[in-house]
N, C-alpha and C positions, 0 to 999 in steps of 0.2 A: 491449458497447453494445447497447442495446435495438433490436430490429428496427423498421424503419419500417412504418407501416400500409400495408395493401394499396392503398388509394386513393392515397396519396402516391407509392408505388412506381410505380404505373401512370402517374401524372402525370409522374414523372421519366423513365420509359422513353419516353413519348410526346414529351417535350421533347427528350430525347437524339436520338431519331430525327429530329425536326424540325430540330435544330441540325446533325446530320450531313448532312441533305439540303441545308441551306443551304450548308454548307461544300463539299459535293460540287459544287453548282451553281457556286459561286465559283471553286473550283480548276479545275473543268472549263473555265470561261471563260478563266482565266489560262493554262491549259495550251494551249488552242486558240490563244490570241493569241501565245504565245511559241513554240509548236511543241514544247513539252517533254512528250513522251509518258510518260517515267517518272513525272512528277507525276500524270498522268491515271491511270496504272496503280495508283499508291499510293492514290489517292482511291477508286478502284473497290474495291480490296482492303479498305480500312478500312470502306467502306460495307457490303460483303458481310458482314464480320465483325460489324458492328453489327446488321445484320439477323438474322444467325444467333443472336447472343446474345439479341436480343429474342424471336426465335421460340422458343428453348429456355425462356426465362423464362415466356413466355405459355403454353407447353405445360404446364410444371409447374403453373402456376396453374390452368389448365383441368382438369388431371388431379386436382389436390387438391380443387377444388370438386366434381368428379364423385364422388370418393371420399366426401366429406362428405355429399353428397346421397344416395348409395346407402346409407351407414351409417344416416343418419337414417330413410330409408324402411324399412330392415330393423328398426330399433328400433320404429317405428310399428306394424309387422306383428307385434311380439311377440318378436323375437329380441334379447334383452338381453345376449347374449354377444358381439355384433359389436364389432369394433375397426376404426378407420379406417386404422391402419398408416402414418400420416404423421408423420415426425420431422424434426428439424433446426430451425435458428433461422429460422423464417419465420412470417408471419402465418397461413398455412394450417395450419402445425403447431400454432400456438397455438389456433386454432379447433378443430383435431382433438382436442387435449388437453381442451379445454372440453367438447366433445361426448362424449368418452369418459367424463369425470367425470359429466356429466349422465345418461348411460345407466346408469352404476353406481348413482347415487343413485336413479334410477327403479326399477332392479331391486331394490335393497334395500327401497324403500318397498313395492313390490308383494309381495316375499317376506314382509315384516312383516305386511302386510294379509292375505296368504294364511294365515299362521300364526294370526292372530287369527280368521279365518273357520273354520279347522280346529278351534281351541279352542272356539269358539262352537258349531260343529256337534257336537263331541264332547259338550259339556255338554247340549245339547238332546236328543241321542240317548240319553243315559243318564238323563235325568230321568224320574221315575215320574209326575210331573204332566204333563198335556197343555198345550202352548203353541201358539197360533195368532196370526197377524197377518192381519186381514181389512180390506180397504179399503171405501170408501163404495159401490163398485160390486159388492160381494159377492165380490170376488176374494180367495182365500186366498193371501197373499204368502209366508207362512212357516208351516210345520207340522212338528211333531216326531212320531216314531213312536208315542209314548204317546198323543197326541191322536187319531191315526188308529185306534189299537186301541180307545180308549175309545168313540169315536163309531161304531164298526163300519163304517168307511169301506170302499168297494170297493177291491180291491187295486191297481187302476190309477190311483188318485187321486194327483195330484202338485200341488206348489205351483204356482200360476198358474191352477188350476181354480176353479170357482165354489163358494161355500159350500154351496149347495143340493145339490151332488153329493157333498159330504163327509158331510152329515147333514141329514135333512129334518125333524127334530123341531122342532115349532113353538116350543116354549119356548126351546130353544137359539138359534134364529134370532131370536127376539124380544129376548133379552138382547143379542146382538151388534148387531142393528139399532138398538136404543135407544141403545147406547153410541156408535155411529158417527154417527148423525144428530143426536142431542141433544148430543153431545160432553161427556157426563157419565158417571161410572162407573155400571155396572149389574151386577147379580148375581141369581142365582136358583138354586134346587135343582131338578134335572130328573131324573125317572126315565124312562129310555129304554124305549120300549114293547117292543122286541124282546128285548133282553138283560136287562131289568129292572135295569139298572145305575143306581145313584143317583149323580149327578154334582153337584158344586158348580161353577157357571159364574160366573166373575168377569171382567168386562171393564173396561178403562180406556182412555180416548181417547189417541191419538197423532197427531201432525202431522208432516209431512215428506215427502220424496220417496218414491215407490213403491219397493218392494224387488224387484219382478219386472223382467225384462229388457225394458223398454220405455222410450220417451222419458220423461225425468224430469218429474214433475208434482207439484205440491203438492196434497195431499188429506187428508181426514180418515180415520183408520184406528183400529182397535181392537186392543189387545193382550188376548188372551183366555187365561185360565188355567183349566184343568179339573182338578178334584181328585175322585178316586174315593172316595166315601163308603160304598160297598157293604159293605165289610168292617166298618167302624165301626158301620154300622146293624145288621149281623148280630150283632156282639158285643153291642151294646146290647140287641137282642132276646133273645139267649141269656141274658144276665145277668138280664133281667126275668123270663124263663121260669124261671131257676134260683131266683130269690127266690120266685116263685109256687110252684114245686115244693117248695122247702125249707119254705116256710110250710105247705104241705099236709101234708108228711111230719111236721112237728112238731105240727101240729094233730091228726092222727090219734091219736098216743099220748097227747097231752094230754087229748083227749076221753075216751079209755079210762080214763085215771087219774081224771079228774073223775067219770065214771060209777061207777067202782068205789068211790071215796071217798063219793059220795052214797049209794050202796047200803049201805055200812057205817054211815053216819050214820042211815039209816032203820031200823036194827035188825039188820042182818046180823052185827053184832059179837056178838050173843048166841048165834049159831050158830057154834061153833068151826070146823066143816068149811067152811062158806060163807065165814067170815071169812078163813081161810087161802087159800082159792081167790081171793078178791078181792085179797088182799095179794100173791099171786103175780102176778096180772095187773098190779097197780100196779108191781111190781118189774120185770117183763118190759118194760113200756112205758118205764120210766125208763132201762133199759139201751138200749132202742131209741133214745131221744133222745140218750143219751150217744154212741152210735155215729154218729148223724147229725152231731152237733156236732164229734166227733173227726175225722171225714172232712173236714168243711169246713175245720177248722183245719189239718189235715195238707196238704190241697191248697194252701191259702194259703201255707204255709211252703215247699212245693216250688216254687211258682210264683215266689216272691220270693227263692229261694235261701237261705232262712234255716233250712232243715231240716238239722241236724247229721248228718254221715255218718261212721260209724266203719268204715273200710275194713280188711279183712283177708281172707286166703285162706280160703274156706269151701267146704263140699261142698254143691252144690245138691241132690244126692240126699238128704242128711239133711233139708234144709229141706222137700223135697217130701213125704217120708214123714211128717214131723211134722204137716204141714198136712192130709194125707190122713187120718191117724188122728184129728185133731181134728174134721174136718168129716164124717167118715163117719156119725156118729149123725144129723147134720142131713140128710144125703142119704137115709138109711134111713127117717127119719120122713116124708120126701116121696115115698117109694117109688121112689127113684132108685139105681141101682147105680153105685158109685164104685170105680174101679180105678186102678192105677198101673203104669207100665212104665218103671222107672228102674234104674240099676245103680250100685253103690258104686265102680265103677272109673272114674267120670267124673273128669276133671282138675279142679283147683280153679279157682274164679273169685274175682276181687277184688270184694267187695261188702260192703255193710252188711247184717248178718244179719237184723236186724229188718225192713229194707226188702224184702229178698228174700222173707222170709216173708209180707209184706203183698202182694207181687205174686202169689205162689201162692194165698194166701187169697182175694184179690179175684177172680182168674180162676176159681177153683173155685166160689166163691159165685155169681158171675155165671152160670156154666154151670148150676148147680143151680136157680137162680131162673128161668132161661130154658127149663127142661125140664119136661115134664109127668110124671105118675106112670108108671112103667114105662120111662122113658128111661135111657140110660147116659151116664156122664161118665167120661172117662179122662184121665190126666195122664202125660206122658212127658218124660224129660230125656235128651238125646243129644248126642254130640260132633259138631261141624261144623268145617269149615276156619276159620271166623271165631271160634269159641268154643264155648260150651255153649248148647244150644237147649232151651227149655221150651215144651211145647205142651199146651194143654188143649182137648179135643174133646168135644162133646156132640152128640146126635142129637135135640135139642129143636126149638123152634119156628123157630130161625134168625133172620136179620136181612134185612129187605127191602133191595133194592139201593140205594134212595135214602138209606138211613140209614148204609150202610157207610162212606162217606167221613167221617162225623161222629162215629162211636161213641167215639173217643178225645178228642174236644174237651171242654174244660172247660165246665161248666154245660150240657152238652147231654144230653138224655134222649130216647131213642127207645123207644117202647112195647115193641118186640120184643126189645130188648137190655137195657133197664134198667127193667124192671117188677118187680112183686111185692115192693115194699118197698125197692128200690134208690134211692139218693139222686141218681143221675145223675152221680156224680163218681168212682166206684170205678175205672172204666176210665181216666179221666183221670189218676188217681193212678198207675196201672200205667205209663202212658206216660211220665210225668215221672220216675218212679223208674228205668225202663229207660234213658232218655236221660241221666240223671244219672250212670249207671254206664258210659256209653259204648256202650250197646246200643241196641236198637230193638224195636219191637212192630208186629205186623201181624195182620190177620184175614182169613179166608176163610169166606164164609157165603152161604147162599141161603135164602130163605124156605121154611120147611117141611122143610129138609134139615139143620138143625143148623149149628154153627159150630166153627171151629178158631182159637184165639188163640195166637200164637207170640211169645215173647220171647227175644231173644238177649243173652247176656252175654259179654264178651270174656274170654279166658283170663288166668289169673295166670301171668306169666312168671317162671321161676326158682324155683318152689315145686313140691314133690311132696307129696301128701297121704298121711300115714301112716294106715292103717286104724284104728289105736288112738287117734290124736289128730286125727281128721278135721276137727274144728271148731276146731283150734288153728292158730296161725301165728305169724309174727313180730309185733312190736309193732304195734298198730293205728295206722292213719293217720287222724286226725280231720280232717274237713273241715266247717267251719261254713257 
C-alpha cells in the first residue's frame, strides 16, 4: 500500500492526539464519578503510549528532514557523493531517494560538462593557429597558447586580462575593435614590429554571456583567429629569389653562347683556331645550362618523392675515391689541393649508388667553389655508432653565421656558400638525398675559417662487403 503523504500523516497524528485527549477527559470524568480508579489508570497509560508514539514519529520526521537539508547543503557546496541514508516506506524516504537521484544527475551533468571543457581545452592548446575571445570592454575572455606566442605576450598574461596587455600593435587592436563595435567580420594582415612576424588576423562577432567568472551579462564579443604567415612569406620570397637566380644563371651562358655565335658570324669562321676556340666556349656554356636544368629537375623529383632509388649495399669508400679522381683536375685548375682520408675497411651502407655519388660530388664542388687559390679541401669517410659518416672540409671563405641555418634550404642561395656558378640547390639536393636514405646532414662553419659538411648514412645490416666484389650485393630494392 502506498504510504500516505507527510501532510496527511501529520493531520492524522494531530487528530489522534485530539481524540485521545477527548477520550481521556471523558473517561477521567466517568472514573471520578464512579470512583473506578482502574479506569483512570488505563486511560493514563493509553494517553502516555499515544504521546510516546507521536513523539517517536515526529522525531523520525524531524531527523529525516534534517538529513535531507544537510545533504542538500553539501550538494550545493560541491559534494556530489553525498547520500541521505534514509530508507523504508515513508514520505521522507521517498524524498531522500528523489534527492539522491537529483544529485546523481547533477554529478553526471557536471562530469559531462567537465569532459567537454577538457576536450575543448586540449583542442585549443594543440592548435597551431591562435584563438582569442575579446569582449566589448577589451577583456580577453579566452586565449590559447598559440595566440600568446604569436603576439609575444608577457608570460604573466592570463584570460581575464585586457587586450592591450596582450599586444599593443595598433593594427591588431583595430581589427578586434572594429569587429566588436560594428558587429561585423573584420580582418587584416599585420606585421608585428618586434618579431617581424606576419599574421593574418580574422575576427567574427559573437553574442552571449561572458566567459569569465563574473556575473552573467549579455555583450558583444569577437572571436579572433590568428594565422602565422611568416613561413609562407619566406617560402614565397625564396621561390622568387630562386627564379631570379636561375634566370641569371641561365642568362649568363646564353649571353656567352650568343656572343660566340655572333663572332663566328662576323668572320671568325675563316680562322680555324679562333673558330674552334669559340665553339669550345659554346659547348662549355651549353654544358653549364644542362647542369643547371638537370639540378632543378633533380631537386623537383626529390621534393615530390618521384626520384627512383635503386637501393643496394655499396662501399662509400669506392664512391669517394671515384669522385675525388674525377674532380681532382677541377681542383688543380683552381689551385686547390684535394685530398682524401678513407679506408676500404668501412662497412657497407644501403644506398642508391648514383645518389651517393651526387652527394660526394656536390659537397666537393661546393668546397672547391667556396675556396680561393692555395686552399685545401679534404674528404673523409669513417665508421660511427650510427653508421658511416662522410665529411668534406675546406679552409676557404666559410659561411657567415646568419646564413648557416639556411644553407640546406631549397631555393636558398647565400653568397658565401653558393657562389661562383652555383645554382643554390646543390646543398638542398644533398639534404634530400641524405634524408631519403634515413641519414642526415649538418654543417660547421665560421666566416673566414672554412667549413665542414657532414653526412651520415645508416649501416647495411646483414651484409659483409667482399673486397673483390665491393660494389655488388643482393638484388636491388627499387623505390619509386
